[in-house]
C-alpha positions as CSV (number, residue, x, y, z in Angstrom):
1,M,-155.1,16.9,54.5
2,K,-153.7,13.4,54.6
3,R,-156.0,12.4,51.7
4,K,-154.8,15.3,49.6
5,S,-151.2,14.3,50.2
6,L,-152.0,10.7,49.2
7,V,-153.7,11.8,46.0
8,F,-150.9,14.2,45.1
9,T,-148.2,11.5,45.7
10,S,-150.2,9.0,43.7
11,L,-150.5,11.4,40.7
12,L,-146.9,12.3,40.9
13,A,-145.9,8.6,40.9
14,L,-148.1,7.9,37.9
15,T,-146.7,10.7,35.9
16,G,-143.2,9.2,36.5
17,C,-144.4,6.0,34.8
18,S,-144.6,7.3,31.3
19,A,-141.8,8.2,28.9
20,N,-141.0,11.8,27.9
21,K,-143.0,12.5,24.8
22,V,-141.2,13.2,21.5
23,L,-142.3,16.4,19.8
24,P,-144.1,15.7,16.5
25,Q,-141.5,17.8,14.6
26,A,-138.7,15.7,16.2
27,S,-140.1,12.3,15.4
28,N,-138.0,11.9,12.2
29,I,-134.7,12.8,13.8
30,E,-132.4,9.8,13.5
31,L,-130.3,8.5,16.4
32,V,-127.1,6.8,15.3
33,N,-124.1,5.1,17.1
34,I,-121.8,5.4,14.1
35,A,-120.4,8.8,13.2
36,P,-122.1,10.4,10.2
37,N,-120.2,11.4,7.1
38,F,-118.8,14.7,8.3
39,S,-118.3,15.9,4.7
40,K,-122.1,16.0,4.3
41,C,-122.9,17.3,7.8
42,S,-122.7,20.4,9.9
43,Y,-122.1,20.1,13.7
44,L,-124.7,22.0,15.7
45,G,-123.9,21.2,19.3
46,E,-124.2,18.6,22.1
47,V,-127.4,17.5,23.7
48,V,-128.4,15.6,26.8
49,G,-131.6,13.5,27.2
50,S,-132.7,12.1,30.5
51,Q,-135.6,10.3,32.1
52,G,-136.2,9.5,35.8
53,N,-134.9,10.7,39.1
54,W,-134.6,9.4,42.7
55,F,-138.3,9.5,43.3
56,T,-140.0,8.6,40.0
57,G,-137.3,6.2,38.7
58,D,-138.6,3.3,40.8
59,F,-142.1,3.8,39.3
60,T,-140.9,3.9,35.7
61,S,-140.1,0.9,33.6
62,N,-136.5,0.5,32.2
63,E,-138.0,0.7,28.8
64,N,-139.7,4.0,29.5
65,L,-136.5,5.4,31.1
66,M,-134.7,4.5,27.9
67,V,-137.4,5.7,25.5
68,G,-137.8,9.0,27.5
69,A,-134.1,9.7,27.4
70,R,-134.0,9.1,23.6
71,N,-137.1,11.2,23.0
72,E,-135.5,14.1,24.9
73,L,-132.4,13.8,22.8
74,K,-134.6,14.1,19.7
75,N,-136.5,17.1,21.1
76,E,-133.2,18.9,22.0
77,A,-131.8,18.1,18.5
78,F,-134.9,19.6,16.9
79,K,-134.4,22.8,18.9
80,L,-130.9,23.1,17.4
81,G,-132.2,22.4,13.9
82,G,-130.5,19.0,13.5
83,N,-131.7,15.8,11.8
84,I,-129.0,13.3,13.2
85,V,-127.9,12.7,16.7
86,Y,-124.6,10.7,17.1
87,V,-125.2,9.1,20.5
88,Q,-121.9,9.0,22.4
89,E,-122.9,7.8,25.8
90,L,-125.9,6.1,27.5
91,R,-125.8,5.6,31.2
92,N,-128.2,4.1,33.7
93,T,-127.9,5.0,37.4
94,N,-129.5,3.8,40.6
95,A,-130.4,6.0,43.5
96,H,-129.3,4.8,47.0
97,Q,-131.6,2.1,48.2
98,S,-133.7,2.1,45.0
99,L,-135.3,-1.0,43.5
100,G,-133.2,-0.8,40.3
101,T,-132.4,1.7,37.6
102,T,-133.8,5.1,38.5
103,N,-132.4,7.3,35.7
104,T,-131.2,6.9,32.1
105,T,-129.1,9.7,30.6
106,A,-128.0,9.9,26.9
107,I,-125.5,12.3,25.5
108,G,-125.0,13.0,21.8
109,K,-123.7,15.4,19.2
110,V,-126.3,17.0,16.8
111,Y,-125.7,17.3,13.1
112,K,-127.6,18.8,10.2
113,C,-126.8,16.3,7.4
114,Q,-127.7,16.2,3.7
115,R,-130.1,13.4,3.0
116,N,-129.8,11.3,-0.2
C-alpha cells in the first residue's frame, strides 16, 4: 500500500510540472496588454487562466506557471469565440511555507476583432 501511495504521489507531482496545453484551435488567439481598437471589436466576456496550486506549484517552474495560465486564457477565449484577449491582470501567489511561486493567475477581457 505504501508503494502505491508513493507512485501516485510521484505521478501527481510530475503532472504538476508541465504547463496547461493550449487547444490547437486557440493557438492563434492573441494576448495583448494594450486595449484593442474598440470600433473594430466586439466584447465577449471576461476570462481567467490559472496554473498551479498549493501542492503542484512547488514542482512547476515559474515559466510553466506563466505559460499554463496564458494557455488557459487562450482556451477560454476560444470557447467564447474571441480572437484577442486584453490581459488586465497577472498575479503570482505563494502558498504558506512554499519554496516560491505556487500559482499564476491571469485575467483578461475577450474580444472578437476584425483583422486587417
